[in-house]
C-alpha positions as CSV (number, residue, x, y, z in Angstrom):
1,M,23.4,-155.9,-103.6
2,T,23.3,-154.2,-106.7
3,D,24.2,-156.3,-110.5
4,Y,27.4,-154.6,-110.2
5,E,29.1,-156.4,-107.5
6,A,27.6,-159.5,-107.9
7,T,29.5,-162.4,-109.8
8,S,29.1,-162.1,-113.1
9,E,28.9,-165.7,-115.4
10,A,32.2,-164.4,-116.4
11,G,34.0,-165.5,-113.4
12,V,34.3,-164.1,-109.5
13,A,34.8,-160.2,-109.1
14,F,38.3,-159.2,-108.5
15,Y,38.9,-155.7,-107.7
16,W,42.2,-154.7,-108.2
17,R,44.6,-151.9,-109.6
18,P,47.6,-151.4,-111.2
19,G,51.0,-152.1,-109.8
20,C,49.4,-154.0,-106.2
21,P,51.8,-156.8,-106.0
22,F,49.5,-158.7,-103.6
23,C,46.7,-158.5,-106.5
24,M,49.1,-159.9,-108.4
25,A,49.7,-162.6,-106.7
26,L,46.6,-163.1,-105.8
27,E,45.3,-163.2,-109.5
28,R,48.5,-165.8,-110.8
29,S,47.4,-167.9,-107.7
30,L,43.5,-167.8,-108.9
31,N,44.7,-168.2,-112.4
32,K,46.4,-171.4,-111.9
33,A,43.5,-173.1,-110.2
34,G,41.3,-172.2,-113.3
35,I,39.0,-170.3,-111.4
36,P,37.5,-167.4,-114.1
37,L,37.9,-163.7,-113.3
38,D,35.9,-160.7,-113.7
39,K,38.5,-158.1,-113.3
40,R,38.0,-154.6,-112.1
41,N,40.4,-151.8,-111.8
42,I,39.3,-150.1,-109.4
43,W,41.6,-146.7,-111.0
44,D,39.3,-146.7,-114.1
45,D,36.3,-147.7,-112.5
46,P,34.7,-145.3,-110.0
47,D,32.3,-147.7,-109.6
48,A,34.6,-150.3,-108.6
49,A,36.3,-148.0,-106.3
50,A,33.2,-147.2,-104.7
51,F,32.9,-150.6,-104.2
52,V,35.6,-151.6,-102.4
53,R,35.2,-148.8,-100.3
54,S,31.9,-149.7,-98.8
55,V,33.4,-153.2,-98.1
56,A,37.1,-152.7,-97.0
57,D,36.3,-150.1,-94.2
58,G,36.3,-146.6,-97.0
59,N,39.5,-147.4,-98.0
60,E,40.5,-148.6,-101.3
61,T,42.0,-152.3,-100.5
62,V,43.1,-154.6,-103.3
63,P,42.6,-157.4,-104.3
64,T,39.0,-157.7,-103.0
65,V,36.7,-160.1,-104.3
66,A,33.0,-160.5,-104.5
67,V,31.5,-164.0,-104.9
68,G,27.7,-163.9,-104.7
69,Q,27.0,-162.2,-101.3
70,T,31.0,-162.9,-99.8
71,F,33.0,-159.6,-99.8
72,M,36.4,-160.6,-98.8
73,V,38.9,-158.0,-99.0
74,N,42.7,-159.3,-99.3
75,P,41.6,-163.6,-99.7
76,N,43.4,-166.2,-100.3
77,R,43.2,-168.6,-102.4
78,K,41.6,-171.0,-100.4
79,Q,39.0,-168.4,-99.1
80,V,38.0,-167.9,-102.6
81,V,37.5,-171.2,-103.2
82,K,35.7,-172.0,-100.2
83,A,33.2,-169.0,-101.0
84,M,32.6,-170.5,-104.4
85,K,31.6,-173.7,-102.8
86,A,28.6,-172.3,-101.6
87,E,28.2,-169.0,-103.7
88,A,29.0,-169.6,-106.9
89,P,30.1,-173.5,-107.3
90,H,29.1,-173.1,-111.7
91,L,32.3,-171.5,-111.5
92,L,34.4,-173.9,-109.8
93,P,37.0,-175.8,-112.6
C-alpha cells in the first residue's frame, strides 16, 4: 500500500466525484458524526481514480473509503466507524 492510499492524519481517505448523491449522503453522515475526511476527487486526481479502480473491480465506484488497510466501496457510516475503531482510533471523535 502506498502513502497515497493510506488514511492520512487529516482524516479518513474519502474518494468521491461531483454530483454523486451517494457521496453527498455519506459525507453528510460522516460529518454529522464528527469524522474527519481527507477528500479526494476522482475526476480531478488521476491517482485517486486509479486507486478506486484498484479496489472496485476496475470501476470508478464512489464513494470509496480507505481506513488503514481497509477499503470499502459505497460503505455506510457504521462500516466506516467500525474500520476506524480497528485501523485509526486516533481519528474517532
